[in-house]
Backbone as a chain_set.jsonl record, in Angstrom:
{"seq": "MFGKKQIVENNGEKVNTIIGKGTSCEGIINTTGSLRLDGDFKGEIKVEGDLFVGENATVEAVIEARNVYVGGYIRGNMQTEGTVDLTSTGAFFGEMLVGKLNVEEGAVFKGNCQMHDPKSEGEPGVATEDTGSEQSLPVTEG", "coords": {"N": [[90.446, 125.803, 99.74], [88.775, 124.387, 97.793], [90.69, 123.927, 95.875], [92.668, 122.214, 96.768], [93.823, 118.878, 96.799], [92.307, 116.325, 98.492], [93.419, 113.686, 100.495], [92.827, 110.644, 101.981], [93.888, 108.421, 104.508], [93.933, 104.882, 104.636], [94.363, 102.053, 106.377], [97.085, 102.667, 106.254], [97.437, 103.12, 103.558], [97.132, 105.502, 100.977], [94.113, 106.986, 100.02], [92.488, 108.065, 97.212], [89.936, 108.439, 96.16], [86.608, 108.456, 97.346], [83.573, 106.826, 97.937], [80.94, 107.486, 99.735], [79.113, 106.294, 102.691], [75.653, 105.775, 102.372], [75.533, 106.671, 99.822], [74.649, 105.881, 96.503], [75.372, 104.416, 93.426], [75.716, 103.751, 89.855], [77.598, 102.36, 87.129], [80.742, 102.969, 85.52], [83.841, 102.919, 87.046], [86.967, 104.264, 86.797], [90.169, 104.605, 87.989], [93.37, 105.979, 88.733], [94.439, 106.029, 91.184], [93.774, 104.955, 94.562], [90.717, 103.517, 95.861], [87.958, 103.917, 98.02], [85.053, 102.332, 99.028], [82.085, 102.899, 100.629], [79.465, 103.006, 100.262], [76.808, 102.016, 98.035], [77.347, 100.267, 95.0], [77.08, 99.525, 91.543], [78.267, 97.946, 88.695], [81.234, 98.473, 86.918], [84.585, 98.326, 88.017], [87.74, 99.67, 87.826], [90.767, 99.869, 89.182], [93.887, 101.211, 89.603], [95.331, 101.335, 91.884], [94.672, 100.365, 95.246], [91.632, 98.771, 96.358], [89.192, 99.434, 98.721], [86.612, 98.034, 100.416], [84.149, 98.954, 102.426], [82.527, 98.036, 105.58], [79.761, 98.604, 105.418], [79.232, 98.639, 102.766], [77.799, 97.679, 99.593], [78.421, 95.905, 96.778], [78.078, 95.221, 93.376], [79.753, 94.037, 90.856], [82.237, 93.945, 88.191], [85.549, 93.673, 88.94], [88.763, 95.1, 88.878], [91.849, 95.408, 90.361], [94.797, 96.416, 92.223], [95.182, 95.446, 94.918], [92.641, 94.128, 97.09], [90.506, 94.904, 99.734], [88.109, 93.504, 101.625], [85.436, 94.356, 103.454], [82.777, 94.553, 103.375], [79.987, 93.646, 101.303], [80.349, 91.85, 98.328], [79.334, 91.009, 95.093], [80.121, 89.394, 92.197], [82.815, 89.456, 89.847], [86.326, 89.276, 90.313], [89.59, 90.489, 89.781], [92.905, 90.531, 90.643], [96.229, 91.83, 90.974], [97.646, 91.442, 93.227], [96.857, 90.919, 96.533], [93.85, 89.649, 98.04], [92.014, 90.521, 100.772], [89.751, 89.138, 102.784], [87.749, 90.109, 105.174], [86.475, 89.522, 108.557], [83.924, 90.592, 108.55], [83.29, 90.627, 105.939], [81.858, 89.605, 102.752], [81.887, 87.6, 99.903], [80.759, 86.755, 96.697], [81.194, 84.987, 93.899], [83.58, 84.873, 91.195], [87.105, 84.778, 91.455], [90.369, 85.884, 90.59], [93.477, 85.855, 91.787], [96.572, 86.975, 93.326], [97.158, 86.32, 95.934], [95.203, 85.085, 98.645], [93.57, 85.993, 101.566], [91.596, 84.909, 104.192], [89.583, 85.76, 106.799], [88.352, 84.41, 109.91], [84.879, 83.989, 110.09], [84.267, 85.352, 107.793], [82.47, 85.33, 104.642], [82.538, 83.301, 101.84], [81.646, 82.416, 98.695], [82.019, 80.768, 95.828], [84.493, 80.699, 93.279], [88.059, 80.502, 93.296], [91.045, 81.339, 91.762], [94.536, 81.198, 91.826], [97.221, 83.124, 90.708], [100.617, 83.3, 89.541], [102.282, 85.995, 90.624], [104.68, 86.794, 89.541], [104.763, 85.874, 87.004], [104.851, 86.303, 83.427], [103.028, 88.735, 81.455], [99.516, 89.715, 81.462], [97.288, 88.94, 84.191], [94.965, 86.273, 83.862], [92.297, 83.976, 83.059], [92.875, 80.718, 82.213], [91.458, 79.048, 79.536], [89.88, 75.85, 79.17], [89.77, 74.435, 76.678], [91.304, 75.878, 74.748], [93.498, 76.998, 75.96], [94.025, 79.662, 75.996], [93.928, 83.019, 77.399], [91.394, 84.751, 79.249], [89.251, 87.407, 80.398], [87.372, 87.524, 83.466], [83.856, 87.02, 83.382], [80.825, 88.761, 84.419], [78.706, 87.273, 86.832], [75.317, 86.405, 87.09], [72.794, 86.381, 89.599]], "CA": [[89.467, 124.811, 100.12], [88.417, 123.526, 96.671], [91.844, 123.699, 95.024], [93.571, 121.208, 97.317], [93.406, 117.485, 96.665], [92.273, 115.666, 99.786], [93.763, 112.272, 100.468], [92.548, 109.993, 103.252], [94.646, 107.182, 104.658], [93.175, 103.707, 105.038], [95.343, 100.998, 106.633], [98.384, 103.132, 105.81], [97.392, 103.375, 102.112], [96.447, 106.744, 100.626], [92.899, 106.79, 99.226], [92.225, 109.271, 96.444], [88.518, 108.554, 95.839], [85.736, 107.842, 98.339], [82.123, 106.821, 97.742], [80.55, 107.403, 101.133], [77.929, 105.604, 103.183], [74.433, 106.467, 101.981], [75.629, 107.001, 98.403], [74.369, 104.757, 95.611], [75.626, 104.789, 92.036], [75.943, 102.711, 88.862], [78.405, 102.806, 86.006], [82.128, 102.517, 85.4], [84.819, 103.725, 87.774], [88.375, 104.072, 86.429], [91.004, 105.526, 88.738], [94.781, 105.625, 88.81], [94.767, 105.954, 92.605], [93.035, 103.966, 95.332], [89.292, 103.816, 96.004], [87.239, 103.365, 99.171], [83.599, 102.277, 98.834], [81.295, 102.666, 101.833], [78.076, 103.028, 99.816], [76.384, 100.957, 97.117], [77.814, 100.47, 93.643], [76.803, 98.455, 90.583], [78.891, 98.257, 87.414], [82.594, 98.022, 86.649], [85.573, 99.082, 88.765], [89.136, 99.449, 87.448], [91.556, 100.668, 90.097], [95.309, 100.891, 89.512], [95.781, 101.189, 93.271], [93.94, 99.404, 96.068], [90.199, 98.961, 96.562], [88.748, 99.166, 100.078], [85.152, 97.92, 100.472], [83.807, 99.091, 103.843], [81.552, 97.122, 106.179], [78.394, 98.931, 105.027], [79.163, 98.71, 101.3], [77.239, 96.604, 98.781], [79.006, 96.082, 95.449], [77.829, 94.225, 92.336], [80.634, 94.593, 89.835], [83.474, 93.342, 87.715], [86.549, 94.468, 89.642], [90.189, 94.925, 88.638], [92.589, 96.267, 91.277], [96.077, 95.875, 92.677], [94.805, 94.682, 96.11], [91.262, 94.407, 97.484], [90.194, 94.659, 101.134], [86.653, 93.332, 101.623], [84.783, 94.398, 104.753], [81.345, 94.549, 103.084], [79.405, 92.624, 100.427], [80.659, 91.937, 96.899], [78.855, 89.961, 94.179], [80.679, 89.664, 90.879], [84.098, 88.837, 89.554], [87.423, 90.119, 90.749], [90.909, 90.131, 89.286], [93.902, 91.366, 91.295], [97.644, 91.494, 90.814], [98.193, 91.144, 94.544], [96.163, 90.205, 97.6], [92.478, 89.918, 98.466], [91.795, 90.284, 102.195], [88.326, 88.989, 103.092], [87.719, 90.272, 106.627], [85.422, 88.794, 109.265], [82.619, 91.181, 108.217], [83.177, 90.63, 104.486], [81.187, 88.52, 102.025], [82.179, 87.633, 98.478], [80.052, 85.759, 95.906], [81.606, 85.1, 92.506], [84.847, 84.29, 90.742], [88.236, 85.678, 91.64], [91.709, 85.52, 90.15], [94.271, 86.646, 92.716], [97.924, 86.541, 93.637], [97.117, 85.754, 97.279], [93.897, 85.242, 99.278], [93.507, 85.869, 103.025], [90.208, 84.844, 104.639], [89.468, 85.758, 108.249], [87.25, 83.647, 110.481], [83.627, 84.738, 110.053], [84.021, 85.848, 106.433], [81.665, 84.471, 103.769], [83.08, 83.183, 100.48], [80.957, 81.418, 97.892], [82.438, 80.968, 94.456], [85.74, 80.047, 92.891], [89.256, 81.325, 93.363], [92.264, 80.851, 91.128], [95.69, 82.008, 92.194], [98.229, 83.195, 89.653], [101.955, 83.649, 89.984], [102.442, 87.425, 90.31], [105.947, 87.007, 88.837], [104.656, 85.375, 85.636], [104.761, 87.348, 82.406], [101.714, 89.022, 80.882], [98.422, 90.087, 82.333], [96.593, 87.793, 84.75], [93.749, 85.882, 83.166], [91.877, 82.615, 83.319], [93.138, 79.848, 81.069], [90.299, 78.243, 79.161], [90.245, 74.446, 79.077], [89.918, 73.912, 75.33], [92.284, 76.571, 73.914], [94.662, 77.414, 76.717], [94.174, 81.111, 75.934], [93.46, 83.704, 78.593], [90.246, 85.628, 79.088], [88.829, 88.066, 81.628], [86.234, 86.892, 84.102], [82.593, 87.707, 83.14], [79.947, 88.948, 85.572], [77.701, 86.234, 86.987], [74.022, 86.881, 87.596], [72.221, 85.453, 90.569]], "C": [[89.171, 123.862, 98.957], [89.618, 123.152, 95.818], [92.771, 122.597, 95.514], [92.97, 119.82, 97.175], [93.451, 116.836, 98.043], [92.562, 114.187, 99.616], [93.565, 111.725, 101.876], [93.392, 108.735, 103.325], [93.739, 106.086, 105.175], [94.167, 102.561, 105.171], [96.722, 101.401, 106.112], [98.453, 103.469, 104.328], [96.621, 104.666, 101.862], [95.275, 106.432, 99.7], [92.571, 108.102, 98.543], [90.734, 109.52, 96.204], [87.69, 107.816, 96.881], [84.294, 107.943, 97.871], [81.553, 106.495, 99.114], [79.285, 106.613, 101.405], [76.693, 106.437, 102.836], [74.422, 106.879, 100.521], [75.418, 105.743, 97.585], [74.624, 105.215, 94.185], [75.877, 103.559, 91.178], [76.831, 103.271, 87.77], [79.779, 102.181, 85.996], [83.008, 103.484, 86.18], [86.2, 103.31, 87.295], [89.173, 105.076, 87.237], [92.444, 105.027, 88.789], [95.232, 105.507, 90.259], [94.033, 104.802, 93.273], [91.621, 104.457, 95.578], [88.756, 103.166, 97.269], [85.754, 103.48, 98.896], [82.928, 101.985, 100.174], [79.806, 102.686, 101.506], [77.767, 101.838, 98.936], [76.838, 101.287, 95.705], [77.49, 99.256, 92.799], [77.448, 98.839, 89.262], [80.259, 97.629, 87.266], [83.574, 98.932, 87.381], [86.963, 98.678, 88.281], [89.98, 100.423, 88.262], [93.02, 100.263, 89.95], [95.915, 100.707, 90.893], [94.967, 100.114, 93.976], [92.471, 99.79, 96.176], [89.864, 98.543, 97.98], [87.221, 99.165, 100.069], [84.77, 97.879, 101.947], [82.684, 98.167, 104.279], [80.124, 97.363, 105.718], [78.189, 98.935, 103.512], [78.518, 97.464, 100.704], [77.688, 96.867, 97.347], [78.618, 94.912, 94.563], [78.604, 94.696, 91.121], [81.673, 93.599, 89.341], [84.569, 94.255, 88.239], [87.949, 94.078, 89.183], [90.903, 95.91, 89.536], [93.91, 95.614, 91.64], [95.85, 94.943, 93.877], [93.373, 95.066, 96.456], [91.074, 93.99, 98.94], [88.677, 94.654, 101.257], [86.135, 93.284, 103.057], [83.277, 94.337, 104.604], [80.983, 93.41, 102.153], [79.818, 92.878, 98.977], [80.057, 90.739, 96.185], [79.395, 90.33, 92.806], [81.975, 88.915, 90.687], [85.21, 89.825, 89.817], [88.742, 89.577, 90.209], [91.908, 91.08, 89.939], [95.303, 90.892, 90.951], [98.182, 90.948, 92.129], [97.267, 90.319, 95.413], [94.705, 90.628, 97.721], [92.411, 89.552, 99.936], [90.297, 90.29, 102.436], [88.214, 88.989, 104.61], [86.526, 89.544, 107.241], [84.025, 89.337, 108.97], [82.34, 91.136, 106.716], [82.461, 89.412, 103.931], [81.481, 88.691, 100.542], [81.48, 86.468, 97.799], [80.466, 85.945, 94.454], [82.912, 84.393, 92.229], [85.956, 85.29, 91.024], [89.526, 85.044, 91.144], [92.652, 86.437, 90.913], [95.71, 86.142, 92.786], [97.951, 85.808, 94.964], [95.743, 86.034, 97.869], [94.027, 85.009, 100.776], [92.043, 85.906, 103.433], [90.189, 84.758, 106.158], [88.282, 84.905, 108.687], [86.006, 84.53, 110.528], [83.296, 85.303, 108.688], [83.184, 84.837, 105.664], [82.288, 84.494, 102.381], [82.347, 82.059, 99.779], [81.304, 81.696, 96.441], [83.701, 80.189, 94.182], [86.884, 81.035, 92.969], [90.38, 80.609, 92.64], [93.378, 81.788, 91.535], [96.692, 81.961, 91.056], [99.562, 83.544, 90.273], [102.182, 85.111, 89.627], [103.739, 87.733, 89.566], [105.873, 86.54, 87.388], [104.47, 86.527, 84.662], [103.324, 87.548, 81.957], [100.704, 89.396, 81.942], [97.793, 88.845, 82.937], [95.311, 87.524, 83.982], [93.418, 84.441, 83.502], [92.128, 81.79, 82.076], [91.89, 79.027, 80.774], [90.751, 76.818, 78.901], [90.544, 73.997, 77.656], [91.018, 74.594, 74.518], [93.556, 76.946, 74.638], [94.89, 78.916, 76.667], [93.632, 81.738, 77.213], [92.281, 84.6, 78.269], [89.939, 86.285, 80.43], [87.612, 87.35, 82.171], [84.958, 87.671, 83.805], [81.806, 87.882, 84.426], [78.956, 87.803, 85.601], [76.434, 86.836, 87.557], [73.536, 85.905, 88.651], [72.218, 86.001, 91.867]], "O": [[89.301, 122.648, 99.115], [89.57, 122.151, 95.103], [93.584, 122.094, 94.739], [91.778, 119.611, 97.398], [94.5, 116.799, 98.686], [92.029, 113.525, 98.725], [94.079, 112.283, 102.846], [93.59, 108.057, 102.317], [92.888, 106.315, 106.035], [94.754, 102.139, 104.175], [97.451, 100.561, 105.584], [99.44, 104.053, 103.882], [95.575, 104.896, 102.47], [95.425, 105.706, 98.717], [92.397, 109.128, 99.2], [90.309, 110.666, 96.061], [88.016, 106.691, 97.259], [83.842, 109.01, 97.457], [81.67, 105.368, 99.595], [78.503, 106.305, 100.506], [76.696, 107.659, 102.99], [73.414, 107.382, 100.026], [75.934, 104.676, 97.917], [74.151, 106.275, 93.775], [76.201, 102.482, 91.679], [76.836, 104.473, 87.505], [79.969, 101.034, 86.401], [82.934, 104.7, 86.001], [86.563, 102.137, 87.378], [88.893, 106.274, 87.184], [92.704, 103.827, 88.876], [96.293, 104.947, 90.534], [93.711, 103.801, 92.634], [91.349, 105.656, 95.516], [89.058, 102.009, 97.559], [85.246, 104.555, 98.577], [83.176, 100.943, 100.782], [78.976, 102.413, 102.373], [78.381, 100.779, 99.066], [76.735, 102.429, 95.259], [77.601, 98.116, 93.25], [77.21, 99.935, 88.755], [80.436, 96.426, 87.459], [83.424, 100.153, 87.372], [87.325, 97.502, 88.316], [89.92, 101.636, 88.063], [93.361, 99.097, 90.151], [96.909, 99.997, 91.048], [94.617, 99.091, 93.387], [92.111, 100.965, 96.099], [90.201, 97.437, 98.404], [86.603, 100.18, 99.75], [85.031, 96.893, 102.635], [81.98, 97.589, 103.451], [79.342, 96.415, 105.635], [77.086, 99.206, 103.035], [78.661, 96.357, 101.221], [77.382, 97.911, 96.771], [78.8, 93.753, 94.937], [78.189, 95.627, 90.431], [81.947, 92.575, 89.967], [84.534, 95.465, 88.017], [88.287, 92.897, 89.106], [90.618, 97.107, 89.499], [94.122, 94.425, 91.401], [96.275, 93.788, 93.856], [92.931, 96.177, 96.163], [91.43, 92.88, 99.333], [88.028, 95.674, 101.023], [86.357, 92.313, 103.781], [82.565, 94.099, 105.579], [81.589, 92.34, 102.201], [79.656, 93.985, 98.462], [80.238, 89.597, 96.607], [79.161, 91.431, 92.309], [82.201, 87.868, 91.294], [85.077, 91.027, 89.587], [88.974, 88.368, 90.186], [91.781, 92.298, 89.809], [95.532, 89.714, 90.675], [99.068, 90.093, 92.139], [96.93, 89.181, 95.088], [94.362, 91.795, 97.534], [92.71, 88.42, 100.316], [89.646, 91.327, 102.306], [88.542, 87.998, 105.262], [85.673, 89.017, 106.526], [83.041, 88.614, 109.125], [81.273, 91.56, 106.271], [82.45, 88.34, 104.537], [81.342, 89.784, 99.992], [81.583, 85.328, 98.252], [80.125, 86.956, 93.84], [83.299, 83.452, 92.922], [85.776, 86.496, 90.857], [89.74, 83.838, 91.264], [92.637, 87.652, 90.717], [96.017, 85.029, 92.359], [98.657, 84.813, 95.124], [95.171, 87.097, 97.628], [94.526, 83.972, 101.212], [91.321, 86.832, 103.063], [90.711, 83.807, 106.739], [87.331, 84.706, 107.931], [86.072, 85.682, 110.957], [82.155, 85.696, 108.445], [83.179, 83.647, 105.98], [82.536, 85.558, 101.815], [82.406, 80.902, 100.197], [80.93, 82.732, 95.889], [83.945, 79.143, 94.783], [86.716, 82.233, 92.743], [90.637, 79.428, 92.873], [93.203, 83.005, 91.587], [96.978, 80.897, 90.507], [99.625, 84.029, 91.403], [102.266, 85.444, 88.445], [103.884, 88.824, 89.016], [106.804, 86.773, 86.616], [103.988, 87.597, 85.034], [102.499, 86.64, 82.064], [100.987, 89.395, 83.14], [97.754, 87.799, 82.289], [94.655, 88.452, 83.509], [94.199, 83.765, 84.171], [91.643, 82.13, 80.997], [91.335, 78.387, 81.667], [91.878, 76.593, 78.46], [91.493, 73.242, 77.446], [91.62, 73.944, 73.664], [94.585, 77.187, 74.007], [95.862, 79.403, 77.245], [92.964, 81.077, 78.008], [92.176, 85.14, 77.168], [90.327, 85.77, 81.479], [86.906, 86.655, 81.44], [84.959, 88.892, 83.96], [82.092, 87.216, 85.421], [78.425, 87.396, 84.568], [76.498, 87.701, 88.43], [73.847, 84.716, 88.586], [71.769, 85.35, 92.81]]}, "num_chains": 1, "name": "protein.A"}
């Protein structure tokens, strides 16, 4: 019972970590697998796999993930190697740097989005106007 690792599938993707509905936490989440959030979270999220934000989730965070599926509310900044899917029930407020962005009818998006070439060398980042160097996106308050 306790010795076996449970893995849940979400849209065909295996999810290793789940923060369930009714759960609220703050801090830093680092995981090599995928993460599903159905509760409330505030802090920093680094996911080597995919991040699934459920319809009832509220997230205020700096997010790094391979792909992000947004069905709930996110305020903060997001950086992905791949795709952000903003579903009809999803809302995103902040800055995002993505490979690809899909927005369904009914979704809410307020902020800025930059798309990078996923085939380009180096880590994704935002080029600053004056130096041309790259930097990570900071958290915005508001």
